[in-house]
ZAMARGU-4260 file (C-alpha; in steps of 0.2 Angstrom, whole numbers, plus 5000, padded with zeros to 4 digits):
<rodrens>
0) 5702/5461/5422 | 5690/5443/5421 | 5687/5441/5440 | 5681/5460/5438 | 5669/5456/5423
5) 5661/5441/5432 | 5659/5449/5449 | 5649/5465/5438 | 5637/5455/5429 | 5634/5445/5445
10) 5632/5462/5453 | 5619/5468/5441 | 5610/5452/5437 | 5610/5449/5455 | 5598/5467/5459
15) 5588/5463/5444 | 5585/5445/5450 | 5583/5452/5468 | 5571/5467/5464 | 5558/5457/5452
20) 5560/5443/5466 | 5553/5454/5479 | 5540/5464/5467 | 5531/5448/5461 | 5532/5438/5479
25) 5524/5455/5488 | 5506/5457/5488 | 5505/5470/5473 | 5489/5480/5472 | 5475/5473/5480
30) 5458/5480/5482 | 5452/5467/5496 | 5459/5469/5512 | 5466/5451/5512 | 5485/5454/5504
35) 5491/5438/5495 | 5509/5437/5495 | 5517/5424/5481 | 5532/5415/5489 | 5535/5405/5473
40) 5546/5417/5465 | 5558/5417/5478 | 5562/5400/5473 | 5571/5411/5457 | 5581/5418/5470
45) 5587/5404/5477 | 5591/5394/5458 | 5600/5413/5455 | 5610/5411/5473 | 5615/5393/5468
50) 5621/5396/5450 | 5632/5412/5459 | 5638/5399/5472 | 5644/5388/5458 | 5652/5400/5447
55) 5666/5405/5460 | 5672/5385/5460 | 5682/5382/5444 | 5676/5366/5442 | 5657/5372/5439
60) 5662/5389/5432 | 5653/5388/5416 | 5638/5376/5425 | 5636/5392/5439 | 5634/5404/5424
65) 5622/5393/5414 | 5611/5389/5429 | 5610/5407/5436 | 5605/5414/5417 | 5591/5402/5420
70) 5580/5416/5431 | 5586/5430/5421 | 5583/5423/5405 | 5565/5420/5414 | 5563/5439/5421
75) 5569/5445/5404 | 5555/5434/5394 | 5539/5440/5407 | 5545/5458/5405 | 5543/5458/5387
80) 5529/5449/5386 | 5521/5461/5397 | 5529/5477/5386 | 5521/5469/5371 | 5503/5468/5378
</rodrens>
């Protein structure tokens, strides 16, 4: 049961981080002919993937959960700030 909850948590957070990373790294709405991509957001997806990998090693499971929470919390904070303003 614990393994299923961990897997479901990783799927939900992974989809959230992946979709927001693709959206923020993309060109967005541009009024010029030159579209700009911001690939720095892909680093956030990489951090989440490192945390995912650490979660499936028994020695580093807690560290993996903490590392994978950083991208999720970052996106939740910027989403809440965007809604508030």
